[in-house]
C-alpha positions, 0 to 999 in steps of 0.5 A, spaced: 462 480 533 466 477 527 473 480 526 474 479 519 480 481 514 479 483 507 484 483 501 482 488 496 485 491 490 485 499 488 487 500 481 485 505 475 481 511 477 480 508 484 488 510 485 485 517 486 481 516 492 484 519 498 485 515 505 479 519 508 474 518 502 476 511 501 474 510 509 467 513 507 467 509 500 467 502 505 462 504 510 457 506 504 459 499 501 458 495 507 451 499 508 449 498 501 451 491 500 446 489 507 452 487 511 452 490 518 458 492 521 459 493 529 459 500 531 463 503 538 458 505 543 457 512 546 454 518 544 458 518 537 458 511 535 462 509 529 464 502 525 470 498 527 473 499 520 481 500 518 486 500 513 493 498 514 498 502 511 494 507 507 497 508 500 499 515 497 494 518 492 496 516 485 498 509 487 495 502 485 495 496 489 493 488 489 494 487 496 490 492 501 488 490 508 482 492 510 480 490 517 472 490 520 468 487 525 462 484 522 455 483 526 455 476 523 460 471 521 461 472 513 459 466 508 462 465 501 457 470 498 460 476 501 465 478 496 460 478 490 456 482 495 461 487 496 464 487 489 457 489 486 457 495 490 464 498 490 466 503 485 470 502 479 477 500 481 476 497 487 475 490 488 475 485 494 479 479 493 479 475 499 477 475 506 479 471 512 478 471 520 485 468 522 488 475 523 495 476 524 497 482 528 498 488 523 505 490 527 507 483 524 508 487 517 515 488 516 516 490 508 512 492 502 513 490 495 513 495 490 513 496 483 515 503 480 515 504 472 517 510 468 518 511 461 525 512 459 530 511 454 535 508 459 536 501 459 536 501 467 544 499 468 545 505 472 539 504 477 542 497 478 547 501 482 542 505 486 543 501 493 551 500 492 553 507 491 553 509 498 548 513 502 542 516 499 539 521 504 532 524 504 528 528 509 522 524 512 517 527 516 517 524 524 513 526 530 518 530 532 519 534 525 523 533 519 529 529 520 534 526 515 535 519 514 539 514 509 534 510 505 539 505 503 539 500 509 531 500 509 531 497 502 531 489 502 531 487 495 531 490 488 530 488 481 531 492 475 528 490 468 527 493 461 520 493 459 519 496 452 520 503 453 519 503 460 524 501 466 521 497 472 524 497 478 521 492 484 523 493 491 522 491 498 521 497 502 521 497 510 514 498 513 516 498 520 519 504 523 522 508 519 516 507 514 519 508 507 513 510 503 513 509 495 513 517 495 520 517 499 523 512 494 521 516 488 524 522 492 530 519 493 531 516 486 529 523 483 534 526 487 539 521 485 537 521 477 534 527 476 534 526 468 530 520 469 523 522 471 522 518 477 517 524 480 512 521 475 513 514 476 507 509 476 507 506 483 504 499 484 504 495 491 505 488 490 505 484 496 505 486 504 510 481 508 512 479 515 519 479 517 521 473 514 519 475 507 512 471 507 506 474 505 501 477 510 494 476 509 
């Protein structure tokens, strides 16, 4: 049994694949590529396969994490084998057998893009204008949280007719998803169209803001 972590991209049409469908895609991909996964024991065996921090449907990513248990240790041909069978928009980028615990994930770097005639100046004040309270679903039901303390860094750039807002979002409790951030921005700036922002996850970081592979 070889525990292996893959970093993969999810872009283009693949951003519309739900988490449940994505898991089925990966199972079929390993099967078609002739790469055997280790299965659990019992009456209903299933492959050891998990995706960390599932993306909301419609979001893209350059840094998704897939952990699996392989029957045999991988070699350098494994990425080509997977990419030859993956559907458009999904691409295996790298793999490692030196796995850090998923609990080490503390932040995600996320980019939001909207078309706007605004130059982004007022957006630069988003984190300094006081509390921004939003409703977040928890195990005990809905609760109100201030999103501002859970954003570590932010940057605003104008790119042609678009505004690009790049932030670090807390990925531990409370987990701040891109959807929650868009909700907070739409609530604060209702005339800017944040509800339809293009979302891309750029990096997954640990508590020291180092890349977690």
